[in-house]
C-alpha positions in Angstrom: -22.5 -10.6 -25.1 -23.9 -12.3 -22.1 -23.1 -15.8 -21.3 -26.0 -16.4 -18.3 -24.8 -18.9 -15.3 -28.2 -18.9 -13.7 -31.8 -19.0 -15.0 -35.0 -20.3 -14.0 -36.6 -21.0 -17.7 -36.6 -24.6 -17.8 -40.6 -24.6 -17.7 -43.0 -26.3 -15.2 -40.9 -27.1 -12.5 -39.8 -24.3 -10.2 -41.1 -21.1 -9.8 -39.9 -19.8 -12.9 -41.1 -20.3 -16.2 -44.8 -22.2 -16.3 -45.2 -23.2 -19.7 -42.5 -23.8 -22.6 -44.2 -20.7 -24.7 -43.5 -18.6 -21.7 -39.9 -20.1 -22.0 -39.9 -19.1 -25.7 -40.9 -15.6 -25.2 -37.7 -15.2 -22.5 -35.4 -16.8 -24.7 -36.3 -14.4 -27.2 -36.1 -11.5 -25.2 -32.8 -12.7 -23.6 -31.2 -13.0 -27.4 -32.5 -9.4 -28.1 -30.8 -8.3 -24.6 -27.4 -9.9 -25.8 -27.4 -13.3 -24.1 -25.5 -15.8 -26.5 -25.0 -19.4 -23.9 -27.4 -20.0 -21.0 -27.6 -22.3 -18.4 -30.9 -23.3 -16.9 -30.8 -23.9 -13.5 -34.4 -25.0 -12.0 -34.4 -24.8 -8.0 -33.8 -28.1 -6.2 -35.5 -28.0 -2.8 -35.7 -31.2 -0.8 -39.0 -32.6 0.6 -40.8 -29.4 -1.5 -42.7 -29.9 -4.9 -39.6 -28.4 -6.6 -37.2 -31.7 -6.5 -37.5 -32.6 -10.2 -34.3 -35.8 -10.6 -32.0 -35.2 -13.7 -33.8 -37.7 -16.0 -37.1 -35.2 -15.6 -35.0 -32.2 -16.5 -32.8 -33.6 -19.0 -36.1 -34.5 -20.9 -37.9 -30.7 -20.9 -34.2 -29.8 -22.0 -34.5 -31.4 -25.2 -38.3 -30.5 -25.8 -37.1 -26.9 -24.7 -34.0 -27.0 -27.3 -36.1 -28.4 -30.5 -39.0 -25.9 -29.9 -35.8 -22.8 -29.7 -34.5 -24.6 -32.9 -38.1 -24.3 -34.5 -38.1 -20.6 -33.7 -34.6 -19.5 -34.8 -33.5 -18.8 -31.4 -29.6 -18.8 -31.6 -29.1 -19.3 -27.7 -26.9 -22.3 -26.5 -28.7 -24.0 -23.7 -27.0 -26.2 -20.8 -28.3 -27.7 -17.9 -27.7 -27.4 -14.3 -29.6 -26.8 -11.1 -29.9 -24.3 -8.2 -29.5 -26.5 -5.0 -31.0 -24.8 -1.8 -28.8 -25.7 0.9 -29.0 -29.0 2.5 -26.4 -31.6 4.5 -26.8 -33.9 1.8 -25.8 -32.3 -1.3 -23.2 -34.6 -1.9 -25.5 -37.4 -1.7 -27.9 -35.8 -3.9 -25.2 -35.0 -6.5 -23.8 -38.6 -6.6 -27.6 -40.2 -7.0 -28.4 -38.6 -10.1 -30.9 -36.5 -8.1 -29.0 -32.5 -8.6 -27.1 -31.6 -11.6 -23.9 -30.0 -11.6 -23.4 -27.0 -14.4 -23.1 -28.6 -17.2 -22.3 -32.5 -15.9 -18.9 -30.5 -14.6 -17.2 -30.0 -10.9 -19.5 -26.9 -10.5 -22.1 -27.1 -8.2 -24.5 -24.2 -7.9 -26.1 -23.5 -4.4 -28.1 -20.9 -2.4 -28.6 -20.2 1.2 -31.5 -19.2 3.1 -32.1 -15.1 2.7 -32.2 -14.6 6.2 -29.9 -17.1 8.2 -27.0 -19.6 7.7 -26.6 -23.1 9.2 -23.9 -23.4 11.6 -22.7 -26.7 9.5 -22.6 -24.7 6.0 -18.4 -24.5 5.9 -18.4 -28.2 7.1 -20.9 -29.2 4.1 -19.1 -27.3 1.4 -15.3 -29.0 2.5 -17.2 -32.2 2.3 -18.0 -31.2 -1.4 -14.7 -29.8 -2.2 -12.9 -32.7 -0.4 -15.0 -34.6 -3.2 -13.8 -32.6 -6.3 -16.3 -30.6 -6.6 -16.5 -26.6 -6.6 -19.5 -25.1 -5.0 -20.7 -21.5 -6.5 -22.9 -19.8 -4.1 -25.9 -18.1 -5.9 -26.5 -14.2 -5.3 -24.3 -13.4 -2.3 -25.2 -9.8 -2.1 -29.0 -10.5 -1.6 -28.3 -12.6 2.1 -29.1 -10.6 5.1 -25.9 -12.0 6.6 -23.4 -10.4 3.8 -25.6 -7.1 3.6 -24.8 -6.7 7.7 -21.4 -7.8 7.3 -20.0 -8.3 3.7 -16.4 -9.2 4.9 -18.3 -12.4 6.4 -18.2 -13.9 3.1 -14.1 -14.4 3.1 -14.4 -17.2 5.3 -16.7 -19.1 2.5 -14.2 -17.9 -0.4 -11.2 -19.4 1.8 -12.9 -22.3 1.9 -13.2 -22.9 -2.3 -16.5 -21.4 -2.7 -17.2 -19.3 -5.8 -19.4 -16.4 -6.1 -22.2 -15.8 -8.7 -23.7 -12.7 -8.5 -27.2 -11.5 -9.9 -26.4 -8.3 -12.5 -30.1 -7.1 -11.9 -29.1 -6.5 -8.7 -27.0 -3.8 -10.1 -30.1 -2.7 -11.7 -31.7 -2.3 -8.3 -34.2 -5.7 -8.4 -33.4 -6.4 -5.1 -33.1 -3.0 -3.8 -30.2 -0.7 -2.5 -28.5 -3.1 0.2 -28.0 -5.8 -2.6 -26.8 -3.3 -5.2 -24.0 -1.9 -2.4 -22.9 -5.3 -1.6 -22.5 -6.8 -5.3 -20.8 -3.8 -6.5 -18.6 -4.0 -3.1 -17.5 -7.4 -4.1 -16.9 -6.5 -7.7 -14.7 -3.9 -6.9 -13.0 -6.8 -4.8 -12.9 -8.8 -7.8 -14.6 -11.6 -5.1 -17.2 -12.5 -8.0 -16.6 -14.8 -10.3 -19.8 -15.3 -12.3 -22.9 -13.2 -13.2 -26.7 -14.5 -14.0 -29.4 -13.3 -14.8 -31.6 -15.2 -12.5 -34.5 -15.0 -14.9 -37.8 -16.4 -13.7 -40.9 -14.3 -15.5 -38.9 -11.1 -16.7 -36.1 -9.7 -18.7 -34.9 -6.1 -18.0 -31.7 -5.7 -18.7 -29.1 -4.9 -21.8 -25.8 -6.1 -22.8 -24.4 -2.9 -23.6 -25.5 -1.1 -20.5 -24.7 -4.3 -18.4 -21.0 -4.0 -19.8 -20.5 -0.1 -19.4 -21.8 -0.5 -15.9 -19.4 -3.4 -14.8 -16.4 -1.5 -16.8 -17.3 1.8 -14.8 -17.2 -0.5 -11.3 -14.2 -2.7 -11.8 -12.3 -0.5 -13.9 -11.0 -3.5 -15.6 -11.5 -4.7 -18.9 -10.2 -8.2 -18.4 -12.0 -8.8 -15.6 -15.4 -7.9 -17.1 -14.5 -9.9 -19.7 -13.9 -12.6 -17.2 -17.6 -11.8 -15.7 -19.5 -11.6 -18.7 -18.2 -14.8 -20.3 -14.6 -16.3 -20.0 -15.4 -17.7 -16.6 -18.5 -19.3 -18.0 -16.8 -20.7 -20.4 -14.2 -22.7 -18.1 -17.4 -23.8 -16.2 -18.8 -25.5 -19.4 -15.3 -27.0 -20.3 -14.8 -27.9 -16.7 -11.9 -26.0 -16.2 -10.3 -24.6 -13.2 -11.0 -21.1 -12.2 -8.4 -20.7 -9.8 -8.0 -19.6 -5.9 -10.1 -16.2 -5.7 -8.3 -15.6 -2.0 
């Protein structure tokens, strides 16, 4: 069973699914692969075409839920965003432009792939001091962490939680991403997993679980990664300090 924290199948508003028909095809494939619950996290990139506000996203979610029910798809759908790092993330949340994960205190965000901003920790501290829990998407993909994996420690100490793309373990983003994610899993620095699905579904629940057990050698931690920590987000409960 997979509970997926990160996906781009809310159609027509980012570089993921383009139509409701494509979303339904993807949901059927995800259900077959073992996905039971899913957070839709479309990109929000300020001053770009990927900037649908919460009202627009909620309308699309209602339509997708209705269509999924008609197609007998048994995946519970929730709403969030993957926010591209910006200095005013807190303002965007308060103004109703971006969505926390299922209206919780957890906010999913991403950095540029090739560099970090000098004030990134300052912005993160602002979020944390206002009661939000920042969740960094796919840390294994950033060049800075690939060059120096331990650089992530200062972000963990600031209160950031990490969401790895489990498709990295299947080689989707290359050997460097796979290596970093395996290291972070062994250190138990990853709290959540997500598919980051855009247009394809290339994973299997049983294969993924076996892979995680082999890497972590910890059944309880594997269950946290696949479902238990996801449940805490949905229910707006605390995960606890990682490091």
